N, C-alpha and C positions, 0 to 999 in steps of 0.2 A: 504494500500500500504506500503510495507517495504522500509525504507530509511536508509541510513548511514549518520550520521551527519559529515560534514566537518569542522564545526565551532561550538563553544559552543552556545547553544540557551537557555536562561534563563528558558523559559517555558517548555522545553523538557529535555535537558541533555547536556552531554559533547561530544567533538569531538571523533569520532570513534565508538560511540554507535549506535546500530541498533534499530529502532523503527518501530512500525506499526502505521501509521497515516492515516487520511482521505485523499483520493485521491486528492481532491480539494486543501487541505492545502499543500500537497506536490507539486503538479503541478503548483499551482498559486502563492505560496509564497516561500517555502523552497528551491526548486530547482532553480527557476529563480534568487533568491537573493544570491545563492551560499552557502547556509547553509547546503545543503544535496545533496546526489546522490541517484539515485534509486538503491536498493540492488540487482543488477544483479550479476551473478557469476563472471564476469570480474571485476566489481567494488569492490566486496568483496575481490578478490585476490589482487587487487591494494591497498586496505586499509590495508590488512594484512602486506604488505611490509612497509607501513608507520606507522603502529601501534607503533613500538618502538620509532620512532621519536616523535610521538604525546605524548606518555607516558612520555618521557624525558622532553618535553616542558611543560606538565602539572605539573610535579614534580618541575621544575624550577619556574613556575609561582606561585605554592603554597608556595615555600620557600621564594620567593620575597614578597608575600602577608604577610607572617608571620613576615618578617623583617619590613615591613611597619606598621603592627599592633603594633609591639613593639615601633616604633618611634611615632606612633599616641597616644599610651597609655601615653607617657611622656608629651604630649602637653596639655596645658590648654589654650583654646582660650577665651580671654576677648574681648567681642564685645560691644562697647559703642552704645547706642541707645537714641534717643530723647524720653523724657517721659513727660507726661502731669500731670494733677492732679491725686492724688491717685496712683502715679507710674504706670500709664497705658502707654504702648508704643504707639507712634504715628504710627509706621509701624510695621514690624515684622521681625524676623530673619529667613531667608529662607536657603535652601541648597546652593544657589548661594553665600550668605554671608559667610557661613561656609567654602565653597570651596575657596573663595577668601582669607579668613584669614589663612587657611591652606597653601595656596600658599605663603603667606608672611612669613610663618614659614619654607618654603623650602620643603613642602610636596605637591606634585601635585596629586590631586584626582579628578576624574570625578564627577561632582555634582550628577549625576544619581546614583552613588554608595552610596550616603549619604541618609539614610532612616529616614525622618521625617514624622510622621503621619500627622501632620499639622504644619504650621509655628509657631515658638515660639513668643508669644505675651505678655510675662510677664518677669519681672526681676527675676534673680536667677540663680541657677546652673542646668544644664541639661546634661545628658549623651545621646549622639546621636550615634546610631549605623551606622557603615560604612561597607558595604559588599564588601570586597576586592577581594574575591575569593569564589566560591560556598561552600568551607569548612572553610573559614577564615573570621571572622567578628571582627572588632575592635570597640571600643567605644571612642569617643572623648568627652572630658569634655568642655562644652560651658558655659561660665559665662557671662550673660547679665547684664550690669551695666548702670546706667544713664550717658548720655553724659555730659562732662564738658562744661559749657558755658563760652564763652569769648575766 
């Protein structure tokens, strides 16, 4: 079934693109959730009219993501954690912790955009990728240090 995306879908593509997807995926998920329209002649004509607006919006979003990438590149997050014997962390540093520390720095990032393969469970420096836009990825430097007692 041919569809036109009305919103960006990570697994598929960008707004305004036309795809051929399984009928059930389109009818049960994409169309009811408002992510897509069926690619009829009328909908194609309507999307052509909106294409320039969409392209302008995408360009603006990419520029915004590039500015955010530059701000994130300057930031070094120092995250204190409780450690036990042999410098083993009691907990771990997760995407929620990183997002909270970025928020304290004045940078608001959705934690789902922060890509950690697995939570950080050791002391040291880590470069954590942040996917700000489909074409823009930043790296935030995270330094995990032992928590001061007292």
